[in-house]
All heavy atoms as a GROMACS GRO file, in nm:
protein
  558
    1MET      N    1   9.780  12.805  12.281
    1MET     CA    2   9.826  12.726  12.169
    1MET      C    3   9.749  12.594  12.169
    1MET      O    4   9.735  12.529  12.271
    1MET     CB    5   9.976  12.702  12.181
    1MET     CG    6  10.032  12.616  12.070
    1MET     SD    7  10.208  12.588  12.088
    1MET     CE    8  10.269  12.701  11.969
    2THR      N    9   9.700  12.554  12.052
    2THR     CA   10   9.625  12.429  12.044
    2THR      C   11   9.720  12.313  12.016
    2THR      O   12   9.820  12.329  11.946
    2THR     CB   13   9.520  12.436  11.931
    2THR    OG1   14   9.587  12.460  11.809
    2THR    CG2   15   9.418  12.545  11.958
    3PRO      N   16   9.688  12.196  12.070
    3PRO     CA   17   9.775  12.080  12.045
    3PRO      C   18   9.765  12.037  11.899
    3PRO      O   19   9.664  12.063  11.833
    3PRO     CB   20   9.719  11.972  12.138
    3PRO     CG   21   9.581  12.014  12.170
    3PRO     CD   22   9.577  12.164  12.156
    4PRO      N   23   9.870  11.971  11.845
    4PRO     CA   24   9.866  11.927  11.706
    4PRO      C   25   9.756  11.823  11.686
    4PRO      O   26   9.723  11.748  11.777
    4PRO     CB   27  10.004  11.866  11.682
    4PRO     CG   28  10.061  11.841  11.816
    4PRO     CD   29   9.994  11.934  11.911
    5ALA      N   30   9.698  11.822  11.567
    5ALA     CA   31   9.592  11.726  11.536
    5ALA      C   32   9.650  11.585  11.533
    5ALA      O   33   9.761  11.563  11.484
    5ALA     CB   34   9.530  11.760  11.401
    6ARG      N   35   9.575  11.494  11.588
    6ARG     CA   36   9.618  11.354  11.588
    6ARG      C   37   9.551  11.280  11.472
    6ARG      O   38   9.437  11.309  11.439
    6ARG     CB   39   9.577  11.286  11.720
    6ARG     CG   40   9.636  11.346  11.844
    6ARG     CD   41   9.770  11.297  11.877
    6ARG     NE   42   9.774  11.153  11.881
    6ARG     CZ   43   9.883  11.085  11.902
    6ARG    NH1   44   9.994  11.146  11.924
    6ARG    NH2   45   9.882  10.954  11.902
    7CYS      N   46   9.618  11.187  11.417
    7CYS     CA   47   9.564  11.105  11.310
    7CYS      C   48   9.462  11.008  11.370
    7CYS      O   49   9.488  10.947  11.473
    7CYS     CB   50   9.675  11.028  11.241
    7CYS     SG   51   9.617  10.916  11.112
    8SER      N   52   9.348  10.997  11.307
    8SER     CA   53   9.249  10.901  11.355
    8SER      C   54   9.262  10.769  11.280
    8SER      O   55   9.169  10.691  11.274
    8SER     CB   56   9.108  10.959  11.338
    8SER     OG   57   9.083  10.980  11.200
    9CYS      N   58   9.378  10.745  11.222
    9CYS     CA   59   9.404  10.623  11.147
    9CYS      C   60   9.409  10.504  11.242
    9CYS      O   61   9.455  10.517  11.355
    9CYS     CB   62   9.538  10.632  11.075
    9CYS     SG   63   9.555  10.774  10.969
   10PRO      N   64   9.366  10.387  11.195
   10PRO     CA   65   9.379  10.268  11.280
   10PRO      C   66   9.526  10.238  11.303
   10PRO      O   67   9.611  10.265  11.218
   10PRO     CB   68   9.312  10.157  11.200
   10PRO     CG   69   9.273  10.214  11.070
   10PRO     CD   70   9.306  10.359  11.068
   11SER      N   71   9.556  10.182  11.417
   11SER     CA   72   9.694  10.143  11.445
   11SER      C   73   9.696   9.999  11.494
   11SER      O   74   9.595   9.948  11.544
   11SER     CB   75   9.757  10.235  11.549
   11SER     OG   76   9.688  10.223  11.671
   12PHE      N   77   9.811   9.934  11.478
   12PHE     CA   78   9.827   9.797  11.523
   12PHE      C   79   9.975   9.769  11.544
   12PHE      O   80  10.060   9.838  11.489
   12PHE     CB   81   9.766   9.697  11.425
   12PHE     CG   82   9.828   9.700  11.288
   12PHE    CD1   83   9.932   9.614  11.255
   12PHE    CD2   84   9.783   9.788  11.192
   12PHE    CE1   85   9.990   9.617  11.130
   12PHE    CE2   86   9.839   9.792  11.066
   12PHE     CZ   87   9.943   9.706  11.035
   13ALA      N   88  10.001   9.668  11.624
   13ALA     CA   89  10.140   9.627  11.647
   13ALA      C   90  10.184   9.536  11.533
   13ALA      O   91  10.106   9.454  11.483
   13ALA     CB   92  10.151   9.555  11.780
   14LEU      N   93  10.306   9.551  11.492
   14LEU     CA   94  10.362   9.470  11.384
   14LEU      C   95  10.491   9.406  11.433
   14LEU      O   96  10.584   9.476  11.473
   14LEU     CB   97  10.389   9.558  11.262
   14LEU     CG   98  10.449   9.490  11.140
   14LEU    CD1   99  10.352   9.386  11.084
   14LEU    CD2  100  10.482   9.594  11.034
   15ARG      N  101  10.496   9.275  11.431
   15ARG     CA  102  10.618   9.204  11.471
   15ARG      C  103  10.704   9.182  11.347
   15ARG      O  104  10.656   9.130  11.246
   15ARG     CB  105  10.582   9.071  11.536
   15ARG     CG  106  10.517   9.087  11.671
   15ARG     CD  107  10.487   8.951  11.732
   15ARG     NE  108  10.381   8.887  11.657
   15ARG     CZ  109  10.256   8.874  11.701
   15ARG    NH1  110  10.223   8.919  11.820
   15ARG    NH2  111  10.165   8.815  11.628
   16LEU      N  112  10.829   9.225  11.355
   16LEU     CA  113  10.922   9.211  11.244
   16LEU      C  114  11.045   9.134  11.289
   16LEU      O  115  11.093   9.156  11.401
   16LEU     CB  116  10.970   9.349  11.196
   16LEU     CG  117  10.867   9.442  11.136
   16LEU    CD1  118  10.929   9.579  11.114
   16LEU    CD2  119  10.815   9.386  11.006
   17PRO      N  120  11.099   9.049  11.203
   17PRO     CA  121  11.228   8.987  11.234
   17PRO      C  122  11.334   9.097  11.249
   17PRO      O  123  11.323   9.203  11.186
   17PRO     CB  124  11.257   8.899  11.113
   17PRO     CG  125  11.125   8.880  11.045
   17PRO     CD  126  11.044   9.002  11.075
   18GLU      N  127  11.433   9.072  11.332
   18GLU     CA  128  11.536   9.173  11.360
   18GLU      C  129  11.606   9.221  11.234
   18GLU      O  130  11.633   9.341  11.219
   18GLU     CB  131  11.637   9.119  11.460
   18GLU     CG  132  11.582   9.108  11.601
   18GLU     CD  133  11.688   9.061  11.700
   18GLU    OE1  134  11.808   9.076  11.672
   18GLU    OE2  135  11.647   9.009  11.804
   19ASP      N  136  11.634   9.130  11.141
   19ASP     CA  137  11.707   9.170  11.021
   19ASP      C  138  11.621   9.261  10.932
   19ASP      O  139  11.671   9.358  10.875
   19ASP     CB  140  11.758   9.050  10.943
   19ASP     CG  141  11.647   8.955  10.896
   19ASP    OD1  142  11.546   8.940  10.968
   19ASP    OD2  143  11.664   8.894  10.788
   20LEU      N  144  11.492   9.235  10.925
   20LEU     CA  145  11.404   9.320  10.846
   20LEU      C  146  11.388   9.457  10.913
   20LEU      O  147  11.388   9.561  10.846
   20LEU     CB  148  11.268   9.253  10.829
   20LEU     CG  149  11.168   9.324  10.738
   20LEU    CD1  150  11.227   9.352  10.600
   20LEU    CD2  151  11.041   9.243  10.727
   21HIS      N  152  11.380   9.459  11.044
   21HIS     CA  153  11.373   9.586  11.117
   21HIS      C  154  11.499   9.668  11.092
   21HIS      O  155  11.492   9.790  11.070
   21HIS     CB  156  11.352   9.561  11.266
   21HIS     CG  157  11.336   9.686  11.345
   21HIS    ND1  158  11.443   9.750  11.405
   21HIS    CD2  159  11.226   9.761  11.373
   21HIS    CE1  160  11.400   9.858  11.466
   21HIS    NE2  161  11.268   9.867  11.449
   22ALA      N  162  11.614   9.603  11.093
   22ALA     CA  163  11.741   9.673  11.068
   22ALA      C  164  11.743   9.732  10.926
   22ALA      O  165  11.787   9.846  10.906
   22ALA     CB  166  11.859   9.579  11.089
   23GLN      N  167  11.693   9.656  10.828
   23GLN     CA  168  11.687   9.707  10.690
   23GLN      C  169  11.594   9.828  10.681
   23GLN      O  170  11.627   9.927  10.616
   23GLN     CB  171  11.637   9.599  10.595
   23GLN     CG  172  11.739   9.494  10.558
   23GLN     CD  173  11.679   9.396  10.460
   23GLN    OE1  174  11.590   9.320  10.495
   23GLN    NE2  175  11.729   9.399  10.338
   24LEU      N  176  11.478   9.818  10.744
   24LEU     CA  177  11.384   9.930  10.743
   24LEU      C  178  11.443  10.053  10.810
   24LEU      O  179  11.428  10.165  10.761
   24LEU     CB  180  11.254   9.891  10.813
   24LEU     CG  181  11.154   9.813  10.730
   24LEU    CD1  182  11.044   9.758  10.819
   24LEU    CD2  183  11.097   9.899  10.620
   25THR      N  184  11.509  10.033  10.923
   25THR     CA  185  11.571  10.144  10.996
   25THR      C  186  11.676  10.213  10.910
   25THR      O  187  11.680  10.336  10.900
   25THR     CB  188  11.633  10.094  11.127
   25THR    OG1  189  11.530  10.034  11.207
   25THR    CG2  190  11.698  10.205  11.205
   26ALA      N  191  11.760  10.134  10.844
   26ALA     CA  192  11.865  10.190  10.759
   26ALA      C  193  11.806  10.264  10.639
   26ALA      O  194  11.849  10.375  10.605
   26ALA     CB  195  11.960  10.080  10.712
   27GLN      N  196  11.705  10.204  10.575
   27GLN     CA  197  11.643  10.268  10.459
   27GLN      C  198  11.570  10.396  10.499
   27GLN      O  199  11.578  10.497  10.430
   27GLN     CB  200  11.547  10.172  10.388
   27GLN     CG  201  11.494  10.224  10.258
   27GLN     CD  202  11.604  10.245  10.155
   27GLN    OE1  203  11.689  10.159  10.135
   27GLN    NE2  204  11.605  10.361  10.092
   28ALA      N  205  11.501  10.392  10.613
   28ALA     CA  206  11.431  10.511  10.661
   28ALA      C  207  11.530  10.624  10.689
   28ALA      O  208  11.505  10.739  10.654
   28ALA     CB  209  11.351  10.477  10.786
   29ALA      N  210  11.642  10.591  10.750
   29ALA     CA  211  11.743  10.693  10.779
   29ALA      C  212  11.800  10.751  10.648
   29ALA      O  213  11.817  10.873  10.636
   29ALA     CB  214  11.855  10.634  10.864
   30ALA      N  215  11.824  10.664  10.551
   30ALA     CA  216  11.878  10.710  10.422
   30ALA      C  217  11.779  10.801  10.351
   30ALA      O  218  11.818  10.896  10.282
   30ALA     CB  219  11.914  10.590  10.334
   31ASP      N  220  11.650  10.773  10.366
   31ASP     CA  221  11.545  10.852  10.302
   31ASP      C  222  11.495  10.967  10.389
   31ASP      O  223  11.403  11.038  10.350
   31ASP     CB  224  11.426  10.763  10.264
   31ASP     CG  225  11.460  10.663  10.155
   31ASP    OD1  226  11.558  10.684  10.082
   31ASP    OD2  227  11.387  10.562  10.144
   32ARG      N  228  11.555  10.981  10.508
   32ARG     CA  229  11.519  11.085  10.604
   32ARG      C  230  11.369  11.080  10.639
   32ARG      O  231  11.298  11.179  10.636
   32ARG     CB  232  11.558  11.223  10.551
   32ARG     CG  233  11.707  11.234  10.527
   32ARG     CD  234  11.746  11.368  10.480
   32ARG     NE  235  11.721  11.463  10.590
   32ARG     CZ  236  11.750  11.590  10.585
   32ARG    NH1  237  11.805  11.639  10.477
   32ARG    NH2  238  11.726  11.669  10.685
   33ARG      N  239  11.325  10.956  10.670
   33ARG     CA  240  11.186  10.931  10.710
   33ARG      C  241  11.186  10.857  10.842
   33ARG      O  242  11.283  10.791  10.877
   33ARG     CB  243  11.114  10.843  10.609
   33ARG     CG  244  11.093  10.900  10.473
   33ARG     CD  245  11.004  10.805  10.391
   33ARG     NE  246  10.983  10.856  10.259
   33ARG     CZ  247  11.032  10.804  10.148
   33ARG    NH1  248  11.103  10.694  10.153
   33ARG    NH2  249  11.008  10.859  10.033
   34SER      N  250  11.072  10.862  10.910
   34SER     CA  251  11.054  10.774  11.026
   34SER      C  252  11.032  10.633  10.974
   34SER      O  253  11.002  10.612  10.854
   34SER     CB  254  10.933  10.819  11.108
   34SER     OG  255  10.813  10.797  11.034
   35ILE      N  256  11.046  10.535  11.060
   35ILE     CA  257  11.022  10.397  11.018
   35ILE      C  258  10.876  10.383  10.972
   35ILE      O  259  10.848  10.318  10.871
   35ILE     CB  260  11.056  10.296  11.130
   35ILE    CG1  261  11.206  10.299  11.158
   35ILE    CG2  262  11.012  10.155  11.092
   35ILE    CD1  263  11.247  10.215  11.277
   36ASN      N  264  10.784  10.444  11.045
   36ASN     CA  265  10.643  10.437  11.007
   36ASN      C  266  10.622  10.495  10.867
   36ASN      O  267  10.554  10.435  10.783
   36ASN     CB  268  10.558  10.512  11.109
   36ASN     CG  269  10.411  10.492  11.085
   36ASN    OD1  270  10.359  10.384  11.113
   36ASN    ND2  271  10.343  10.593  11.034
   37SER      N  272  10.680  10.612  10.841
   37SER     CA  273  10.666  10.675  10.709
   37SER      C  274  10.729  10.590  10.600
   37SER      O  275  10.677  10.582  10.488
   37SER     CB  276  10.727  10.814  10.708
   37SER     OG  277  10.653  10.900  10.792
   38GLU      N  278  10.840  10.526  10.632
   38GLU     CA  279  10.907  10.439  10.534
   38GLU      C  280  10.820  10.319  10.500
   38GLU      O  281  10.805  10.283  10.383
   38GLU     CB  282  11.043  10.392  10.587
   38GLU     CG  283  11.125  10.314  10.487
   38GLU     CD  284  11.172  10.398  10.369
   38GLU    OE1  285  11.184  10.521  10.381
   38GLU    OE2  286  11.199  10.339  10.263
   39ILE      N  287  10.759  10.258  10.601
   39ILE     CA  288  10.670  10.144  10.577
   39ILE      C  289  10.552  10.187  10.492
   39ILE      O  290  10.515  10.119  10.395
   39ILE     CB  291  10.624  10.082  10.710
   39ILE    CG1  292  10.743  10.013  10.780
   39ILE    CG2  293  10.511   9.982  10.688
   39ILE    CD1  294  10.714   9.970  10.922
   40LEU      N  295  10.490  10.302  10.524
   40LEU     CA  296  10.378  10.352  10.444
   40LEU      C  297  10.421  10.377  10.300
   40LEU      O  298  10.350  10.340  10.205
   40LEU     CB  299  10.323  10.480  10.505
   40LEU     CG  300  10.247  10.464  10.636
   40LEU    CD1  301  10.208  10.601  10.690
   40LEU    CD2  302  10.127  10.375  10.620
   41HIS      N  303  10.536  10.438  10.280
   41HIS     CA  304  10.587  10.465  10.146
   41HIS      C  305  10.606  10.335  10.068
   41HIS      O  306  10.562  10.323   9.953
   41HIS     CB  307  10.719  10.543  10.154
   41HIS     CG  308  10.789  10.554  10.023
   41HIS    ND1  309  10.746  10.637   9.922
   41HIS    CD2  310  10.898  10.490   9.975
   41HIS    CE1  311  10.826  10.625   9.818
   41HIS    NE2  312  10.919  10.536   9.847
   42LEU      N  313  10.670  10.237  10.130
   42LEU     CA  314  10.695  10.110  10.062
   42LEU      C  315  10.565  10.038  10.028
   42LEU      O  316  10.552   9.978   9.920
   42LEU     CB  317  10.786  10.021  10.147
   42LEU     CG  318  10.929  10.073  10.165
   42LEU    CD1  319  11.003   9.991  10.269
   42LEU    CD2  320  11.003  10.072  10.031
   43LEU      N  321  10.467  10.043  10.118
   43LEU     CA  322  10.337   9.982  10.090
   43LEU      C  323  10.267  10.052   9.974
   43LEU      O  324  10.212   9.987   9.883
   43LEU     CB  325  10.248   9.986  10.214
   43LEU     CG  326  10.283   9.887  10.325
   43LEU    CD1  327  10.202   9.918  10.450
   43LEU    CD2  328  10.258   9.745  10.279
   44GLU      N  329  10.269  10.186   9.974
   44GLU     CA  330  10.205  10.261   9.866
   44GLU      C  331  10.270  10.231   9.732
   44GLU      O  332  10.201  10.208   9.632
   44GLU     CB  333  10.210  10.410   9.895
   44GLU     CG  334  10.118  10.453  10.007
   44GLU     CD  335  10.142  10.595  10.054
   44GLU    OE1  336  10.242  10.658  10.013
   44GLU    OE2  337  10.059  10.644  10.134
   45VAL      N  338  10.402  10.228   9.727
   45VAL     CA  339  10.473  10.200   9.602
   45VAL      C  340  10.444  10.057   9.556
   45VAL      O  341  10.416  10.034   9.438
   45VAL     CB  342  10.626  10.222   9.620
   45VAL    CG1  343  10.704  10.167   9.503
   45VAL    CG2  344  10.655  10.370   9.640
   46GLY      N  345  10.450   9.964   9.648
   46GLY     CA  346  10.425   9.824   9.612
   46GLY      C  347  10.283   9.800   9.565
   46GLY      O  348  10.260   9.730   9.466
   47LEU      N  349  10.186   9.860   9.633
   47LEU     CA  350  10.047   9.842   9.594
   47LEU      C  351  10.017   9.911   9.460
   47LEU      O  352   9.942   9.859   9.379
   47LEU     CB  353   9.954   9.894   9.702
   47LEU     CG  354   9.951   9.810   9.830
   47LEU    CD1  355   9.871   9.881   9.939
   47LEU    CD2  356   9.895   9.672   9.804
   48ALA      N  357  10.077  10.026   9.437
   48ALA     CA  358  10.059  10.095   9.310
   48ALA      C  359  10.116  10.013   9.195
   48ALA      O  360  10.054  10.001   9.088
   48ALA     CB  361  10.124  10.234   9.314
   49ALA      N  362  10.233   9.954   9.216
   49ALA     CA  363  10.294   9.872   9.112
   49ALA      C  364  10.212   9.747   9.086
   49ALA      O  365  10.193   9.706   8.972
   49ALA     CB  366  10.437   9.834   9.152
   50ALA      N  367  10.158   9.687   9.192
   50ALA     CA  368  10.079   9.565   9.176
   50ALA      C  369   9.948   9.594   9.103
   50ALA      O  370   9.905   9.516   9.018
   50ALA     CB  371  10.050   9.504   9.313
   51SER      N  372   9.884   9.707   9.132
   51SER     CA  373   9.756   9.738   9.069
   51SER      C  374   9.772   9.788   8.926
   51SER      O  375   9.680   9.776   8.846
   51SER     CB  376   9.678   9.840   9.152
   51SER     OG  377   9.744   9.964   9.152
   52SER      N  378   9.888   9.843   8.892
   52SER     CA  379   9.910   9.894   8.757
   52SER      C  380   9.958   9.785   8.662
   52SER      O  381   9.966   9.808   8.543
   52SER     CB  382  10.010  10.009   8.758
   52SER     OG  383  10.139   9.961   8.788
   53GLY      N  384   9.990   9.669   8.715
   53GLY     CA  385  10.039   9.561   8.630
   53GLY      C  386  10.183   9.580   8.589
   53GLY      O  387  10.231   9.516   8.497
   54THR      N  388  10.254   9.670   8.656
   54THR     CA  389  10.395   9.693   8.626
   54THR      C  390  10.474   9.567   8.655
   54THR      O  391  10.463   9.512   8.764
   54THR     CB  392  10.451   9.808   8.712
   54THR    OG1  393  10.372   9.924   8.689
   54THR    CG2  394  10.596   9.837   8.678
   55PRO      N  395  10.551   9.518   8.560
   55PRO     CA  396  10.629   9.397   8.588
   55PRO      C  397  10.731   9.424   8.698
   55PRO      O  398  10.785   9.534   8.709
   55PRO     CB  399  10.698   9.366   8.456
   55PRO     CG  400  10.686   9.488   8.373
   55PRO     CD  401  10.571   9.569   8.426
   56ASP      N  402  10.754   9.323   8.778
   56ASP     CA  403  10.846   9.336   8.890
   56ASP      C  404  10.991   9.316   8.849
   56ASP      O  405  11.080   9.348   8.924
   56ASP     CB  406  10.811   9.235   8.999
   56ASP     CG  407  10.673   9.262   9.058
   56ASP    OD1  408  10.632   9.378   9.063
   56ASP    OD2  409  10.610   9.165   9.098
   57ARG      N  410  11.011   9.261   8.734
   57ARG     CA  411  11.147   9.231   8.689
   57ARG      C  412  11.168   9.288   8.549
   57ARG      O  413  11.075   9.298   8.471
   57ARG     CB  414  11.170   9.080   8.689
   57ARG     CG  415  11.160   9.023   8.829
   57ARG     CD  416  11.192   8.878   8.829
   57ARG     NE  417  11.176   8.830   8.966
   57ARG     CZ  418  11.191   8.706   9.001
   57ARG    NH1  419  11.224   8.615   8.912
   57ARG    NH2  420  11.176   8.669   9.125
   58PRO      N  421  11.294   9.318   8.516
   58PRO     CA  422  11.321   9.379   8.385
   58PRO      C  423  11.273   9.295   8.268
   58PRO      O  424  11.229   9.347   8.168
   58PRO     CB  425  11.473   9.394   8.383
   58PRO     CG  426  11.513   9.396   8.525
   58PRO     CD  427  11.412   9.312   8.599
   59GLY      N  428  11.276   9.163   8.278
   59GLY     CA  429  11.233   9.077   8.168
   59GLY      C  430  11.083   9.068   8.153
   59GLY      O  431  11.033   9.005   8.062
   60GLY      N  432  11.008   9.128   8.245
   60GLY     CA  433  10.864   9.124   8.239
   60GLY      C  434  10.803   9.012   8.321
   60GLY      O  435  10.682   9.002   8.331
   61ASP      N  436  10.886   8.925   8.377
   61ASP     CA  437  10.835   8.817   8.460
   61ASP      C  438  10.786   8.874   8.592
   61ASP      O  439  10.851   8.959   8.652
   61ASP     CB  440  10.944   8.713   8.490
   61ASP     CG  441  10.994   8.645   8.364
   61ASP    OD1  442  10.914   8.634   8.268
   61ASP    OD2  443  11.111   8.605   8.362
   62GLN      N  444  10.672   8.827   8.638
   62GLN     CA  445  10.623   8.868   8.768
   62GLN      C  446  10.706   8.801   8.876
   62GLN      O  447  10.731   8.681   8.868
   62GLN     CB  448  10.475   8.831   8.785
   62GLN     CG  449  10.382   8.907   8.694
   62GLN     CD  450  10.376   9.054   8.729
   62GLN    OE1  451  10.381   9.090   8.846
   62GLN    NE2  452  10.365   9.138   8.629
   63ALA      N  453  10.751   8.878   8.970
   63ALA     CA  454  10.828   8.822   9.082
   63ALA      C  455  10.735   8.745   9.172
   63ALA      O  456  10.621   8.784   9.195
   63ALA     CB  457  10.897   8.933   9.160
   64ARG      N  458  10.779   8.634   9.220
   64ARG     CA  459  10.699   8.556   9.315
   64ARG      C  460  10.737   8.600   9.455
   64ARG      O  461  10.855   8.621   9.485
   64ARG     CB  462  10.730   8.408   9.298
   64ARG     CG  463  10.685   8.358   9.162
   64ARG     CD  464  10.612   8.226   9.179
   64ARG     NE  465  10.527   8.203   9.065
   64ARG     CZ  466  10.561   8.127   8.963
   64ARG    NH1  467  10.675   8.067   8.962
   64ARG    NH2  468  10.478   8.110   8.863
   65PRO      N  469  10.638   8.615   9.542
   65PRO     CA  470  10.670   8.657   9.678
   65PRO      C  471  10.750   8.550   9.750
   65PRO      O  472  10.732   8.430   9.727
   65PRO     CB  473  10.534   8.677   9.744
   65PRO     CG  474  10.439   8.599   9.661
   65PRO     CD  475  10.496   8.592   9.523
   66ALA      N  476  10.839   8.596   9.836
   66ALA     CA  477  10.917   8.503   9.917
   66ALA      C  478  10.825   8.439  10.019
   66ALA      O  479  10.725   8.499  10.060
   66ALA     CB  480  11.030   8.578   9.987
   67PRO      N  481  10.855   8.317  10.061
   67PRO     CA  482  10.771   8.254  10.162
   67PRO      C  483  10.775   8.335  10.292
   67PRO      O  484  10.873   8.403  10.321
   67PRO     CB  485  10.833   8.116  10.182
   67PRO     CG  486  10.964   8.119  10.114
   67PRO     CD  487  10.965   8.234  10.020
   68LEU      N  488  10.667   8.330  10.367
   68LEU     CA  489  10.660   8.402  10.492
   68LEU      C  490  10.763   8.347  10.589
   68LEU      O  491  10.791   8.228  10.590
   68LEU     CB  492  10.521   8.390  10.553
   68LEU     CG  493  10.409   8.452  10.472
   68LEU    CD1  494  10.275   8.424  10.538
   68LEU    CD2  495  10.430   8.602  10.458
   69ARG      N  496  10.816   8.437  10.671
   69ARG     CA  497  10.913   8.396  10.772
   69ARG      C  498  10.845   8.391  10.906
   69ARG      O  499  10.740   8.448  10.927
   69ARG     CB  500  11.029   8.494  10.776
   69ARG     CG  501  11.099   8.504  10.643
   69ARG     CD  502  11.221   8.586  10.648
   69ARG     NE  503  11.196   8.724  10.689
   69ARG     CZ  504  11.289   8.814  10.698
   69ARG    NH1  505  11.413   8.783  10.671
   69ARG    NH2  506  11.262   8.935  10.736
   70GLY      N  507  10.908   8.325  10.999
   70GLY     CA  508  10.854   8.321  11.134
   70GLY      C  509  10.756   8.207  11.152
   70GLY      O  510  10.747   8.115  11.073
   71LYS      N  511  10.682   8.216  11.260
   71LYS     CA  512  10.587   8.110  11.293
   71LYS      C  513  10.464   8.122  11.204
   71LYS      O  514  10.424   8.230  11.165
   71LYS     CB  515  10.544   8.124  11.440
   71LYS     CG  516  10.657   8.108  11.536
   71LYS     CD  517  10.607   8.126  11.677
   71LYS     CE  518  10.722   8.119  11.775
   71LYS     NZ  519  10.680   8.148  11.910
   72PRO      N  520  10.400   8.007  11.176
   72PRO     CA  521  10.275   8.014  11.099
   72PRO      C  522  10.168   8.088  11.180
   72PRO      O  523  10.178   8.098  11.302
   72PRO     CB  524  10.237   7.868  11.078
   72PRO     CG  525  10.333   7.785  11.154
   72PRO     CD  526  10.439   7.874  11.209
   73ASP      N  527  10.070   8.137  11.110
   73ASP     CA  528   9.961   8.210  11.176
   73ASP      C  529   9.896   8.123  11.281
   73ASP      O  530   9.855   8.011  11.254
   73ASP     CB  531   9.859   8.253  11.070
   73ASP     CG  532   9.747   8.336  11.129
   73ASP    OD1  533   9.764   8.388  11.241
   73ASP    OD2  534   9.643   8.349  11.063
   74SER      N  535   9.886   8.174  11.400
   74SER     CA  536   9.829   8.096  11.509
   74SER      C  537   9.692   8.148  11.549
   74SER      O  538   9.638   8.108  11.650
   74SER     CB  539   9.922   8.100  11.631
   74SER     OG  540   9.941   8.234  11.673
   75SER      N  541   9.635   8.238  11.467
   75SER     CA  542   9.503   8.290  11.500
   75SER      C  543   9.398   8.184  11.474
   75SER      O  544   9.413   8.100  11.386
   75SER     CB  545   9.474   8.418  11.421
   75SER     OG  546   9.474   8.389  11.283
   76PRO      N  547   9.287   8.188  11.549
   76PRO     CA  548   9.182   8.089  11.527
   76PRO      C  549   9.117   8.108  11.391
   76PRO      O  550   9.109   8.219  11.340
   76PRO     CB  551   9.082   8.115  11.640
   76PRO     CG  552   9.113   8.252  11.690
   76PRO     CD  553   9.256   8.281  11.655
   77ALA      N  554   9.072   8.001  11.332
   77ALA     CA  555   9.012   8.006  11.198
   77ALA      C  556   8.874   8.061  11.198
   77ALA      O  557   8.803   8.070  11.288
   77ALA     CB  558   9.009   7.866  11.137
   0.00000   0.00000   0.00000
């Protein structure tokens, strides 16, 4: 028997606030997906909506992103 094929996709660690992780976990369970699959689904839906010009709100106003949480980026410039 041959082992299952592995994805050659890039991977990286993602730090999430506990409350956001809890929301993702609950949504993934409700959608019967892994957390990774749920994140990919949400990214695909969000990027598709952003590229199609679909308004984010019923009135047609573009939603403004919430400010980033956590510590500011500490990577070198």
